[in-house]
C-alpha positions as CSV (number, residue, x, y, z in Angstrom):
1,M,44.5,36.9,88.0
2,K,41.5,38.5,86.4
3,N,40.7,37.7,82.8
4,S,41.2,41.3,81.8
5,D,44.8,41.2,83.3
6,K,45.6,38.1,81.3
7,N,44.2,39.5,78.1
8,K,46.2,42.7,78.4
9,G,49.4,40.9,77.7
10,L,48.0,38.7,75.0
11,F,45.6,40.5,72.7
12,I,46.9,41.2,69.2
13,F,45.0,43.7,67.2
14,P,43.2,46.5,69.0
15,A,46.3,48.6,69.9
16,I,46.9,49.3,66.3
17,A,44.4,52.1,66.5
18,M,46.7,54.2,68.6
19,L,49.4,53.8,66.0
20,L,47.0,54.9,63.3
21,L,45.9,57.9,65.2
22,N,49.4,59.1,65.9
23,G,51.0,57.8,62.7
24,C,51.2,58.9,59.2
25,D,52.3,62.0,57.5
26,T,53.4,61.4,53.9
27,G,53.2,59.1,51.0
28,T,51.2,57.1,48.4
29,N,50.1,53.6,47.6
30,T,50.1,52.4,44.1
31,S,47.8,50.1,42.2
32,S,48.8,46.8,40.7
33,S,50.3,46.5,37.3
34,T,52.7,44.0,35.7
35,N,55.5,44.1,33.2
36,E,56.0,40.4,33.0
37,K,55.6,38.8,29.6
38,P,52.3,37.0,29.2
39,V,52.3,33.3,29.5
40,I,50.8,31.1,26.8
41,A,48.0,29.5,28.6
42,E,45.5,26.9,27.6
43,P,41.9,28.1,27.3
44,V,39.7,27.9,30.4
45,K,36.1,26.9,30.3
46,S,33.2,28.7,31.9
47,Q,31.9,26.8,34.9
48,T,29.1,28.9,36.4
49,T,26.2,28.5,34.1
50,D,24.0,26.6,36.7
51,V,25.0,28.5,39.8
52,V,22.4,30.6,41.6
53,T,24.1,33.5,43.4
54,L,21.9,34.5,46.3
55,E,21.1,38.2,46.9
56,Q,23.4,39.4,49.6
57,G,23.7,43.1,48.9
58,W,26.5,43.1,46.3
59,D,26.2,43.9,42.6
60,N,28.2,41.9,40.0
61,D,31.1,44.3,40.1
62,E,31.4,44.0,43.9
63,T,31.2,40.3,43.7
64,L,34.0,40.1,41.2
65,D,36.1,42.5,43.2
66,F,35.7,40.2,46.2
67,Y,36.8,37.2,44.1
68,N,39.7,38.8,42.3
69,T,41.2,41.7,44.3
70,S,44.8,41.1,45.2
71,Q,45.8,41.6,48.8
72,G,49.6,41.2,48.5
73,S,49.8,37.4,48.8
74,H,52.6,35.6,47.0
75,L,52.5,31.8,47.0
76,L,53.9,30.7,43.6
77,P,55.3,32.4,40.5
78,Y,52.2,33.1,38.5
79,S,53.5,31.6,35.3
80,W,54.3,28.4,37.1
81,F,50.7,28.0,38.4
82,L,49.4,28.4,34.9
83,A,51.8,25.8,33.5
84,L,52.0,23.2,36.3
85,E,50.6,19.8,35.6
86,Q,49.2,17.4,38.2
87,A,51.6,14.9,39.7
88,D,50.1,11.7,38.2
89,N,48.9,12.9,34.8
90,S,49.5,15.7,32.2
91,D,46.3,17.6,33.1
92,L,46.9,21.1,34.5
93,F,46.9,21.5,38.2
94,R,44.5,24.3,37.8
95,D,42.1,22.1,35.9
96,D,38.6,22.7,37.2
97,K,38.2,19.0,38.2
98,N,41.3,19.1,40.3
99,I,40.4,22.5,41.8
100,S,36.9,21.2,42.7
101,Y,38.5,18.0,44.2
102,L,40.5,20.3,46.5
103,G,37.3,22.0,47.5
104,Y,37.9,25.4,45.8
105,I,35.4,26.9,43.4
106,P,36.3,27.2,39.7
107,Q,35.6,30.6,38.1
108,A,35.0,31.5,34.5
109,S,37.7,33.4,32.7
110,M,36.8,37.1,32.1
111,P,38.9,39.7,30.3
112,G,40.1,42.4,32.6
113,R,38.9,40.6,35.7
114,N,40.2,37.1,35.6
115,P,41.6,36.5,32.1
116,D,43.2,33.1,33.0
117,G,40.1,31.7,34.7
118,L,41.6,31.4,38.2
119,P,39.5,29.8,40.9
120,I,37.6,32.1,43.2
121,G,40.0,33.9,45.6
122,F,43.1,32.9,43.6
123,V,44.6,36.2,42.3
124,K,47.4,37.6,40.2
125,D,49.6,39.7,42.4
126,D,52.6,41.7,41.5
127,I,55.5,43.4,43.4
128,Q,56.3,47.0,42.6
129,E,59.5,47.3,44.5
130,P,62.6,45.7,42.8
131,F,64.3,45.0,46.2
132,L,61.2,43.2,47.4
133,T,61.3,41.1,44.3
134,S,64.9,40.4,44.8
135,A,64.4,39.5,48.5
136,L,61.5,37.2,47.6
137,S,63.6,35.4,45.0
138,V,66.5,34.9,47.5
139,K,64.0,33.4,50.0
140,R,62.2,31.0,47.7
141,L,64.1,30.7,44.4
142,S,67.7,29.9,43.8
143,S,69.8,32.8,42.6
144,D,72.5,30.3,41.6
145,T,71.3,29.7,38.0
146,Q,73.1,29.7,34.8
147,G,70.3,30.9,32.6
148,N,69.0,34.4,31.9
149,Q,65.9,34.2,34.0
150,M,65.2,37.2,36.3
151,G,63.3,37.2,39.5
152,Y,59.6,36.9,39.2
153,N,57.5,40.0,40.1
154,V,54.2,38.4,39.3
155,W,52.9,35.7,41.6
156,L,49.8,33.7,42.3
157,G,48.3,34.7,45.7
158,L,45.1,34.1,47.6
159,N,42.6,36.5,49.0
160,C,39.8,36.1,51.6
161,A,37.3,34.9,49.0
162,A,39.2,31.6,48.6
163,C,38.3,30.5,52.1
164,H,35.1,32.5,52.5
165,T,33.0,31.6,49.5
166,S,30.9,28.4,49.6
167,E,28.4,26.5,47.5
168,I,25.5,24.4,48.4
169,N,24.0,21.8,46.1
170,Y,20.2,21.2,46.3
171,G,18.4,19.3,43.7
172,D,19.8,20.4,40.3
173,K,20.8,23.8,41.7
174,T,24.0,25.1,43.1
175,L,23.6,28.0,45.5
176,R,26.6,30.4,45.8
177,I,27.1,31.8,49.3
178,N,29.4,34.8,49.3
179,G,31.2,35.1,52.7
180,G,30.3,31.5,53.5
181,P,32.8,28.9,54.8
182,A,34.6,27.2,52.0
183,Q,34.7,23.4,51.9
184,S,38.3,23.4,50.9
185,D,41.2,21.3,52.0
186,F,44.2,23.8,52.1
187,P,46.8,21.3,53.5
188,A,45.9,18.9,50.6
189,F,46.2,21.8,48.2
190,M,49.7,22.6,49.4
191,H,50.8,18.9,49.6
192,N,49.5,18.2,46.1
193,M,51.2,21.2,44.7
194,Y,54.4,20.1,46.3
195,Q,54.0,16.7,44.7
196,A,53.2,18.1,41.3
197,L,56.4,20.3,41.4
198,A,58.5,17.4,42.6
199,V,57.4,15.2,39.8
200,T,58.0,18.0,37.3
201,I,61.5,18.3,38.6
202,N,62.2,14.6,38.2
203,D,60.3,13.9,35.0
204,D,62.1,15.3,32.0
205,A,59.2,15.2,29.7
206,K,57.0,17.0,32.2
207,L,59.8,19.5,32.9
208,T,60.1,20.2,29.1
209,R,56.4,20.8,28.7
210,F,56.5,23.1,31.8
211,A,59.5,25.0,30.6
212,K,58.1,25.6,27.2
213,K,55.1,27.2,28.7
214,V,56.9,29.2,31.4
215,L,59.8,30.5,29.4
216,P,59.2,33.5,27.1
217,E,58.4,32.6,23.5
218,G,61.7,31.7,21.7
219,G,63.5,31.5,25.0
220,Y,63.4,27.8,25.5
221,N,66.7,25.9,25.4
222,D,68.3,23.3,27.5
223,I,70.3,25.8,29.6
224,E,67.2,27.8,30.4
225,K,65.3,24.6,31.2
226,Q,68.0,23.5,33.6
227,A,68.1,27.0,35.2
228,L,64.3,26.8,35.7
229,K,64.8,23.3,37.2
230,T,67.2,24.8,39.7
231,Q,64.6,27.4,40.7
232,L,61.9,24.7,41.0
233,V,64.1,22.6,43.3
234,A,64.8,25.7,45.5
235,Y,61.1,26.6,45.7
236,N,60.0,23.1,46.6
237,V,62.5,23.1,49.5
238,W,60.8,26.2,50.8
239,L,57.3,24.8,50.2
240,K,58.2,21.5,52.0
241,E,59.5,23.5,54.9
242,Y,56.2,25.4,55.1
243,I,54.3,22.1,55.0
244,D,56.6,20.4,57.6
245,I,56.4,23.4,60.0
246,N,52.7,23.5,60.1
247,Y,51.5,19.9,59.4
248,G,54.6,17.7,59.7
249,V,53.7,16.3,63.1
250,V,50.0,16.9,63.1
251,T,48.7,13.3,63.4
252,T,45.0,14.1,62.5
253,P,44.4,15.6,59.1
254,Y,42.0,18.6,59.1
255,G,39.8,17.3,56.3
256,Y,37.6,19.7,54.2
257,G,36.5,23.0,55.6
258,R,38.9,23.5,58.4
259,L,42.2,25.2,58.9
260,D,44.4,26.3,61.8
261,A,44.9,29.7,60.2
262,F,46.0,31.3,63.5
263,G,48.7,28.7,64.0
264,A,50.0,29.1,60.5
265,I,50.0,32.9,60.7
266,L,51.9,32.8,64.0
267,N,54.4,30.3,62.6
268,R,55.0,32.4,59.5
269,V,55.6,35.6,61.5
270,T,57.6,34.3,64.4
271,S,59.5,31.5,62.7
272,S,59.8,31.9,58.9
273,L,60.0,35.6,58.7
274,L,62.4,35.8,61.6
275,D,64.4,32.8,60.5
276,I,64.1,31.1,63.9
277,P,63.1,27.5,63.2
278,G,62.8,26.7,66.9
279,N,59.8,29.1,67.2
280,A,57.6,26.9,65.0
281,T,54.7,25.1,66.7
282,P,52.4,22.5,64.9
283,A,49.3,24.1,63.6
284,N,47.1,21.6,65.4
285,A,43.9,23.4,66.2
286,P,41.9,23.6,63.0
287,V,38.7,25.6,63.0
288,S,35.8,25.9,60.6
289,Y,36.1,29.0,58.4
290,P,33.9,31.7,60.0
291,F,31.2,33.3,57.9
292,L,31.9,36.9,57.0
293,W,28.6,38.8,56.9
294,N,28.3,41.3,59.7
295,T,32.0,40.9,60.7
296,S,32.6,44.6,59.9
297,Q,29.9,45.5,62.4
298,L,30.8,43.0,65.2
299,D,32.5,44.2,68.4
300,W,35.0,41.3,68.2
301,V,35.9,38.8,65.6
302,Q,37.9,35.6,65.3
303,W,36.6,32.5,67.1
304,N,38.2,33.7,70.4
305,G,37.3,37.3,70.0
306,S,40.9,38.5,69.7
307,A,40.4,41.1,67.0
308,G,38.4,44.2,66.3
309,N,40.7,46.6,64.5
310,H,39.9,45.8,60.8
311,I,43.1,46.7,59.0
312,A,45.3,45.2,61.7
313,R,43.3,41.9,61.5
314,N,43.6,41.9,57.7
315,V,47.3,42.7,57.6
316,G,47.8,39.9,60.1
317,E,45.8,37.6,57.9
318,V,47.8,38.4,54.7
319,A,51.1,38.2,56.6
320,G,50.2,34.5,57.2
321,V,48.9,34.0,53.7
322,F,52.2,34.4,52.0
323,A,52.7,38.2,52.0
324,H,56.4,38.7,51.7
325,T,57.5,40.8,54.6
326,I,61.0,41.8,55.7
327,L,61.4,41.4,59.5
328,K,64.9,40.1,59.7
329,T,67.4,42.5,58.1
330,D,70.4,44.7,58.8
331,N,68.9,47.4,56.6
332,E,66.5,49.5,58.7
333,D,65.1,51.2,55.6
334,E,63.8,47.8,54.4
335,R,62.6,46.4,57.7
336,F,58.8,46.0,57.8
337,Y,58.5,46.4,54.1
338,S,55.6,44.1,53.1
339,S,53.8,43.1,50.0
340,A,50.5,43.4,52.0
341,K,48.3,46.0,50.2
342,I,46.4,47.9,52.9
343,V,44.5,49.9,50.3
344,N,43.1,46.7,48.7
345,L,42.6,45.2,52.2
346,D,40.5,48.2,53.1
347,H,38.5,47.9,49.9
348,L,37.8,44.3,50.7
349,E,36.7,45.3,54.2
350,Q,34.4,47.9,52.7
351,L,32.8,45.2,50.6
352,M,32.4,43.1,53.8
353,S,30.5,46.0,55.4
354,K,27.9,45.7,52.7
355,L,27.5,42.0,52.6
356,D,24.1,40.7,53.9
357,S,23.5,37.2,55.2
358,P,21.8,34.8,52.7
359,R,18.1,34.4,53.0
360,W,16.4,31.0,52.9
361,G,14.2,30.8,49.8
362,D,13.6,29.3,46.4
363,P,14.8,26.6,45.4
364,L,14.9,25.4,49.0
365,P,11.6,24.0,50.4
366,A,9.2,26.5,52.0
367,I,9.6,27.1,55.8
368,D,6.9,25.6,58.0
369,Q,5.7,28.9,59.6
370,D,3.8,27.2,62.5
371,K,6.9,25.3,63.5
372,A,9.1,28.4,63.1
373,A,6.7,30.3,65.4
374,K,7.1,27.7,68.1
375,G,10.8,27.7,67.5
376,K,11.0,31.4,67.9
377,S,9.6,31.1,71.4
378,L,12.1,28.4,72.3
379,F,14.9,30.5,70.9
380,A,13.9,33.5,72.9
381,K,13.7,31.4,76.0
382,N,17.0,29.6,75.6
383,C,19.3,31.0,72.9
384,V,18.9,34.7,72.5
385,S,21.0,35.7,75.5
386,C,24.1,34.6,73.6
387,H,22.9,34.8,70.0
388,G,21.2,38.2,69.6
389,I,18.6,38.7,66.9
390,R,17.3,41.7,65.0
391,D,14.5,43.7,66.6
392,D,11.4,44.8,64.7
393,N,13.4,47.6,63.2
394,G,16.0,45.2,61.9
395,Q,18.6,46.3,64.5
396,F,20.9,43.9,66.3
397,P,21.7,44.3,70.0
398,M,24.5,47.0,70.1
399,T,27.3,47.9,72.4
400,Q,27.4,51.3,74.1
401,P,29.0,54.0,71.9
402,N,32.7,54.1,72.3
403,K,34.7,57.4,72.7
404,V,34.2,58.3,69.0
405,G,30.5,57.4,69.2
406,K,30.8,54.1,67.3
407,Q,28.5,51.2,68.2
408,F,29.1,47.6,67.3
409,I,26.9,44.5,67.1
410,Q,27.3,42.9,70.6
411,T,28.7,39.4,70.7
412,H,28.8,37.2,73.8
413,M,32.1,35.6,75.0
414,T,31.3,32.3,76.6
415,G,34.1,31.0,78.8
416,L,35.7,27.6,78.1
417,A,34.3,26.0,81.3
418,E,30.8,27.1,80.4
419,I,30.7,26.4,76.7
420,G,32.7,23.1,77.1
421,T,33.6,22.8,73.4
422,D,37.0,21.8,72.2
423,P,39.4,24.2,74.0
424,L,42.6,23.7,71.9
425,M,42.3,26.8,69.6
426,A,41.7,29.2,72.5
427,M,44.3,27.6,74.7
428,N,46.9,27.6,72.0
429,F,46.4,31.4,71.8
430,V,47.2,32.0,75.5
431,N,49.4,29.1,76.4
432,P,52.7,30.4,77.9
433,D,54.4,27.2,77.0
434,L,54.2,28.3,73.4
435,N,56.1,31.6,74.0
436,V,59.0,32.1,71.5
437,D,62.2,34.0,71.0
438,P,61.4,37.4,69.4
439,G,64.8,37.6,67.7
440,Q,65.3,40.9,65.8
441,M,61.7,41.9,66.8
442,R,62.6,42.4,70.4
443,P,63.4,46.2,70.2
444,F,60.0,46.7,68.5
445,L,57.9,44.9,71.1
446,D,55.4,47.3,72.8
447,K,55.5,47.1,76.6
448,E,51.8,47.7,76.6
449,D,51.4,44.4,74.8
450,C,53.9,42.6,77.1
451,Q,52.0,43.7,80.3
452,D,55.2,45.4,81.5
453,K,58.7,46.3,80.3
454,K,60.3,43.3,82.0
455,A,58.0,40.8,80.1
456,C,59.3,42.3,76.8
457,S,62.8,41.4,78.0
458,D,62.0,37.8,78.9
459,P,63.8,35.2,76.8
460,K,60.5,34.1,75.3
461,V,57.4,36.2,74.8
462,P,53.9,35.4,73.6
463,R,53.7,34.8,69.9
464,G,50.8,37.3,69.7
465,V,53.0,40.1,71.0
466,I,55.4,39.6,68.1
467,L,52.6,39.5,65.6
468,T,51.2,42.7,67.1
469,A,54.5,44.5,66.8
470,A,55.0,43.3,63.2
471,V,51.6,44.3,62.1
472,K,51.8,47.7,63.8
473,N,55.1,48.5,62.1
474,I,54.0,47.2,58.7
475,I,51.0,49.4,58.8
476,G,52.9,52.3,60.1
477,K,55.5,52.0,57.3
478,Q,52.8,52.0,54.6
479,L,50.8,54.8,56.2
480,A,54.0,56.9,56.3
481,A,54.1,56.7,52.5
482,F,50.5,58.1,51.9
483,Q,50.3,61.3,50.1
484,P,48.4,63.3,51.0
485,P,48.4,62.0,54.6
486,L,45.1,60.5,55.9
487,D,43.1,62.6,58.2
488,Q,41.8,61.4,61.6
489,Q,38.5,60.3,60.2
490,Q,40.1,58.3,57.5
491,I,42.4,56.6,60.0
492,L,39.5,55.8,62.3
493,A,37.6,54.3,59.4
494,L,40.6,52.2,58.4
495,S,40.7,50.8,61.9
496,G,37.0,50.1,62.0
497,Y,36.5,52.8,64.6
498,H,38.1,50.5,67.3
499,L,40.2,52.4,69.9
500,P,43.3,51.2,71.6
501,D,41.8,51.0,75.1
502,E,39.2,48.4,73.9
503,T,40.4,45.1,75.3
504,P,38.9,41.7,74.5
505,P,36.7,40.6,77.5
506,N,38.1,37.0,77.7
507,L,40.4,35.2,75.4
508,M,39.8,31.9,77.1
509,A,36.4,31.8,75.5
510,Y,34.6,31.4,72.2
511,K,32.5,34.1,70.7
512,A,28.7,33.7,70.1
513,R,27.3,36.0,67.5
514,P,24.0,36.6,65.8
515,L,22.9,33.6,63.8
516,N,21.4,35.3,60.7
517,G,22.3,33.1,57.7
518,I,23.4,30.2,60.0
519,W,21.6,27.7,57.8
520,A,24.2,28.3,55.1
521,T,27.3,27.8,57.3
522,A,27.6,24.1,58.1
523,P,29.3,22.3,59.7
524,Y,28.9,23.7,63.1
525,M,30.8,24.7,66.3
526,H,34.1,26.6,66.0
527,N,35.9,23.4,65.0
528,G,33.3,22.0,62.6
529,S,32.6,19.0,64.8
530,M,28.9,18.8,64.2
531,A,27.5,18.1,60.8
532,N,24.2,19.9,61.1
533,L,22.0,22.0,63.4
534,Y,20.1,19.0,64.6
535,Q,23.4,17.6,66.1
536,T,24.0,20.9,68.0
537,L,20.7,20.4,69.8
538,L,21.3,16.8,70.9
539,P,22.7,15.7,74.3
540,E,26.5,15.1,74.0
541,T,26.0,11.3,74.4
542,E,23.7,11.1,71.4
543,R,25.8,13.0,68.9
544,E,27.6,11.4,66.0
545,T,31.3,10.7,66.8
546,S,32.2,10.6,63.1
547,Y,30.8,11.8,59.8
548,Y,32.0,12.5,56.3
549,V,32.8,16.1,55.3
550,G,33.4,17.4,51.8
551,S,30.0,16.9,50.3
552,K,28.0,20.0,49.3
553,K,24.7,18.1,49.1
554,F,22.4,20.0,51.4
555,D,20.0,18.5,53.9
556,P,17.2,21.0,54.4
557,I,15.7,19.0,57.3
558,K,18.5,18.8,59.8
559,V,20.2,21.7,58.0
560,G,23.7,20.9,57.0
561,F,25.6,18.9,54.4
562,E,24.8,15.2,54.0
563,S,27.4,12.8,55.2
564,S,28.4,11.0,52.0
565,Q,31.2,9.0,50.5
566,E,30.2,10.2,47.0
567,G,32.5,12.8,45.5
568,N,34.7,14.7,47.9
569,H,34.8,13.0,51.3
570,F,36.9,12.8,54.4
571,L,35.9,10.9,57.6
572,F,35.9,13.4,60.4
573,K,36.3,11.6,63.7
574,T,36.0,13.0,67.2
575,L,37.5,9.9,68.8
576,D,40.6,7.9,67.9
577,D,40.6,4.2,67.3
578,N,40.9,3.5,71.0
579,G,37.9,5.7,71.8
580,A,39.9,8.5,73.2
581,P,39.1,12.1,72.3
582,I,41.1,13.6,69.5
583,P,42.5,17.0,70.6
584,G,41.0,19.7,68.4
585,N,38.1,17.5,67.2
586,S,35.9,17.2,70.2
587,N,32.2,17.6,69.7
588,K,31.4,17.9,73.3
589,G,30.1,21.1,75.0
590,H,27.4,23.5,74.0
591,A,25.3,21.1,76.1
592,G,23.0,21.3,79.1
593,N,20.7,24.1,80.3
594,S,19.7,26.4,77.5
595,F,22.0,24.7,75.1
596,T,20.4,21.3,74.7
597,K,17.9,21.6,77.5
598,T,14.9,23.8,78.2
599,L,13.0,24.6,81.3
600,G,9.8,22.5,81.3
601,E,6.4,23.6,82.5
602,E,7.0,21.8,85.8
603,G,10.1,24.0,86.4
604,Q,12.7,21.3,85.7
605,W,15.3,21.4,83.0
606,R,14.9,18.6,80.4
607,D,16.3,17.8,77.0
608,F,14.6,19.3,74.0
609,T,12.1,16.9,72.5
610,D,12.7,16.0,68.8
611,D,9.7,18.2,67.9
612,E,11.3,21.1,69.7
613,R,14.6,20.6,68.0
614,Y,13.0,20.7,64.6
615,Q,11.0,23.8,65.6
616,L,14.2,25.6,66.6
617,I,15.8,24.6,63.3
618,E,12.8,25.8,61.4
619,Y,13.1,29.2,63.1
620,M,16.8,29.4,62.5
621,K,16.0,29.1,58.8
622,T,14.2,32.4,59.0
623,L,17.1,34.3,60.5
């Protein structure tokens, strides 16, 4: 079977464009507001006085929009997050020290933008539709309470900035990289929040302090406290289920800076939202967060090149990041209702389209231009066929115009056999053994995505096909409510000008993209298995098999973060205690001719010399 045949039944996002082109006719989308009573919160300190934000094409308003725009994510009632204490002390969970320990970036409070001083990418998100509030409460909070508490319509959510904003420490400076890979530990965040809630449930003094902050002023009494406790218990059952589904049997922790977001998204859509526990699969293929600059211009995104259509990719992302979506219901009017906000997601995408890569410069040490010039020759000889660079006019290699005349930055899909890096993420995506029961989604599966009609009738179908159908219908339902209807140009823009007949070239591959700004994106390879650029240029047998992740201390020589046990640290291991490779963690591959070898003057392939490695690194600083 040709790769294109395999891909046709498995790709997720591009077909959305057809839906958009044929879709909407009426409706509107409303902006956020809240009618929940304000919570009495403790003051939050400013944290950003010594941070250097690099010039990347955004003004301050655009940066704050990226940090604080809601996308329809609902993780925890907002008032609970403000009031929750840490499990082992009375400090708030959102205390800057704890947030930093978890790898997220504290943010100064700012009236109108971020009044409660939420970390970057943590946002206040509301629900406009009463039935959606009710449905969310039924799913996550007990309705069997004796108090007067109503369902929450204001929740804490996440947006893309939480996982795609990074900081680098050099000397006494902290460099902020917008769109850079976060050094966060999301599973630890979820586990620690569960523990904090569990202790609050079982410690009466903690529960009393929590209730006095959460309940409206003058509303605290023992009945209301107990009613709140009932809701906390119900929510923590839901939270534990989420943790167990994704990480319960994952034997190797991710550590900082990695997440199997695809696995978690697919679990949420095919298992949680369809209420089919048997569909869950361990999220066991964590990858390094990709950097976001140029993603709006790339032909394909995601590490396996599975997505191009912007709004479909973004709705798929927020479906996994706690958007409340109704897939299982007997009420057809409510099916595919989702808290995902496509107007806000489009706004965030427009911001992405303006984001430049960070440029190496002060306070980092000056680039050795002689070395960089030699490195440029080596890069042109060995690397540029996969990692395109700008020409003298600043233009990346582009695809041919598609049917609407749109060109994209051309990426290069390198098959698993050729690249040789850890295959688990790509294989999980196409593995037929992971097919699942579509449940109530079966009538909505698109035969084009199932290869043929019969495949849609099989007892189990690829998880990606279900996600595709869910995303298509969520978008279609929201577009149908636009008033006035979007015209064809607006619909094309919303889909990133990708068309339905554009099929990913090879899903059993990883995507190589231009490396502008690569110096600011450590650790390297799709799974973060190499600490610095120097490691990527070494033969496989000479690479480190373990190093500490979590440090933000920058090494400008080898270009990456220093392996350190000071501060945040987690020992990333590529081999287990018996010396066997750890699935998902391999640091093999990206080796051999033109990867770690160059053609010598005698016409024979040989390993790069150390001088040549540092010349290449010096050049990559200039990109």
